[in-house]
C-alpha positions as CSV (number, residue, x, y, z in Angstrom):
1,M,-5.7,17.2,-68.6
2,L,-3.3,15.9,-66.4
3,R,-6.9,13.8,-64.7
4,S,-7.4,12.3,-68.2
5,L,-4.2,11.3,-69.2
6,S,-3.7,9.4,-66.0
7,F,-7.1,7.4,-66.4
8,V,-6.0,6.6,-70.2
9,L,-2.3,5.1,-68.8
10,N,-3.7,3.5,-65.9
11,T,-6.8,1.8,-68.0
12,T,-3.9,0.9,-70.9
13,K,-1.9,-0.6,-67.7
14,R,-4.5,-3.0,-66.8
15,A,-5.2,-4.0,-70.2
16,V,-1.7,-4.5,-70.9
17,I,-0.5,-6.1,-67.6
18,G,-3.6,-7.4,-67.0
19,N,-4.0,-10.0,-69.5
20,I,-0.3,-11.2,-68.5
21,R,0.1,-14.1,-65.5
22,P,3.2,-14.1,-62.9
23,I,5.3,-17.1,-63.8
24,G,4.0,-18.9,-60.1
25,Q,0.4,-19.3,-61.4
26,L,0.8,-21.0,-64.8
27,R,-0.6,-24.2,-64.4
28,P,0.8,-27.0,-66.8
29,M,-1.8,-28.8,-68.6
30,S,-0.4,-32.5,-67.8
31,S,1.0,-33.3,-64.6
32,H,2.5,-37.0,-63.8
33,S,2.9,-37.8,-60.3
34,T,6.4,-40.1,-59.6
35,E,5.1,-41.5,-56.3
36,T,5.1,-45.4,-57.1
37,D,2.3,-47.3,-55.9
38,E,3.7,-48.3,-52.8
39,E,4.7,-45.2,-51.3
40,F,1.0,-43.7,-52.4
41,D,0.1,-46.8,-49.8
42,Q,2.7,-45.7,-47.1
43,R,1.2,-42.0,-47.4
44,Y,-2.3,-42.9,-46.4
45,I,-1.0,-45.8,-43.6
46,N,1.0,-43.4,-42.5
47,Y,-1.7,-40.6,-42.6
48,F,-4.1,-43.0,-40.9
49,N,-1.7,-44.2,-38.5
50,R,-1.3,-41.1,-36.9
51,P,-1.8,-40.9,-33.0
52,D,-3.5,-37.7,-33.5
53,I,-5.5,-38.1,-36.1
54,D,-9.2,-37.0,-35.2
55,G,-12.5,-37.7,-37.2
56,W,-12.2,-34.6,-39.1
57,D,-8.8,-35.7,-40.6
58,I,-10.2,-39.2,-41.3
59,R,-13.3,-38.2,-43.0
60,K,-10.5,-35.7,-45.6
61,A,-8.2,-39.0,-46.2
62,M,-11.7,-40.7,-47.0
63,N,-12.6,-37.9,-49.1
64,D,-9.7,-37.4,-51.1
65,L,-9.5,-41.2,-51.1
66,S,-13.0,-41.4,-52.8
67,G,-12.4,-38.7,-55.1
68,M,-9.6,-40.2,-57.0
69,D,-10.1,-43.0,-59.7
70,L,-9.1,-46.3,-57.5
71,V,-10.3,-48.6,-54.9
72,P,-7.7,-48.5,-52.2
73,E,-5.3,-51.3,-50.9
74,P,-6.9,-53.5,-48.4
75,K,-3.9,-52.5,-46.3
76,I,-5.2,-48.6,-46.3
77,I,-8.8,-49.7,-45.7
78,E,-7.5,-51.5,-42.3
79,A,-5.3,-48.7,-41.5
80,A,-8.7,-46.5,-42.4
81,L,-11.1,-49.0,-39.8
82,R,-8.4,-48.8,-37.2
83,A,-8.1,-44.8,-37.2
84,C,-12.1,-45.0,-36.8
85,R,-11.8,-47.2,-33.7
86,R,-9.4,-45.4,-32.1
87,V,-11.7,-42.1,-32.5
88,N,-15.1,-44.3,-31.3
89,D,-16.6,-43.6,-34.5
90,Y,-18.0,-46.5,-35.7
91,A,-20.8,-45.2,-38.0
92,L,-18.2,-43.8,-39.9
93,A,-16.3,-46.7,-40.5
94,V,-19.4,-48.7,-41.5
95,R,-20.2,-46.0,-44.3
96,F,-16.3,-46.0,-45.7
97,L,-17.2,-49.8,-46.2
98,E,-20.4,-48.3,-47.8
99,A,-18.2,-46.2,-50.1
100,L,-15.8,-49.0,-51.3
101,R,-18.6,-51.1,-52.3
102,F,-20.1,-47.9,-54.2
103,K,-15.9,-47.7,-55.6
104,C,-16.5,-50.8,-57.0
105,G,-18.8,-49.5,-59.8
106,N,-19.4,-51.8,-61.8
107,H,-17.3,-54.9,-60.9
108,V,-19.0,-55.1,-57.4
109,D,-19.7,-58.4,-57.6
110,K,-15.4,-58.5,-58.1
111,I,-13.9,-56.5,-56.1
112,Y,-15.9,-56.1,-52.8
113,P,-16.0,-59.9,-52.1
114,Y,-12.2,-59.7,-52.5
115,I,-12.0,-56.7,-50.1
116,I,-14.1,-58.3,-47.9
117,Q,-12.0,-61.4,-48.0
118,E,-9.0,-59.8,-47.1
119,I,-10.3,-57.7,-44.4
120,Q,-12.4,-59.9,-42.7
121,K,-9.9,-60.5,-39.9
122,T,-9.7,-56.7,-38.9
123,L,-13.7,-56.3,-39.3
124,D,-13.3,-59.0,-36.5
125,E,-10.6,-58.0,-34.6
126,L,-12.3,-54.4,-34.4
127,G,-16.0,-55.4,-33.9
128,I,-17.2,-53.6,-36.7
129,D,-20.0,-55.7,-39.2
130,T,-20.3,-54.7,-43.1
131,P,-23.3,-53.4,-44.0
132,E,-24.7,-56.4,-45.6
133,K,-24.8,-57.6,-42.3
134,L,-26.1,-54.7,-40.9
135,G,-29.3,-55.0,-43.3
136,Y,-27.6,-51.5,-45.4
137,D,-27.0,-53.0,-48.4
138,K,-30.9,-53.1,-49.4
139,P,-33.8,-50.0,-48.7
140,E,-35.6,-50.6,-45.9
141,L,-38.8,-49.1,-47.2
142,A,-38.2,-50.5,-51.1
143,L,-41.6,-51.1,-53.2
144,P,-41.3,-53.2,-55.8
145,N,-40.8,-51.9,-59.4
146,V,-44.3,-51.1,-61.3
147,Y,-42.8,-52.0,-64.4
148,N,-41.4,-54.9,-63.4
149,I,-44.7,-56.7,-62.1
150,H,-45.9,-59.4,-64.0
């Protein structure tokens, strides 16, 4: 009898308490950032300029930037490229430039040339070639589309 009463009480307790979330776990439906654009830019510039940064940290920040609905400012891009060269990861710098081109979306013909124009001095200083200069902008073994052949 006590065993069955204990089972019923525990089941009832789980059913009632299980549906109540602790206060710390409540998620607001929308959150507004109080960070200004300048503070955002400076946060990433400071992150990339850390003296103890390694390749994993650089990739993490680049991945975070890629996941956002924005194209980073040229000063953030320059800080990221300098960080890549500090850790001697040339391939990561070129991949970051490829990701930036992809982030431009439908406005790639307007945004990407502006970015390259703004960071060209840094690219020359660091000895980093753009993906277009390396031939990565077009597929190596691409075949013409058979539906476009006349």
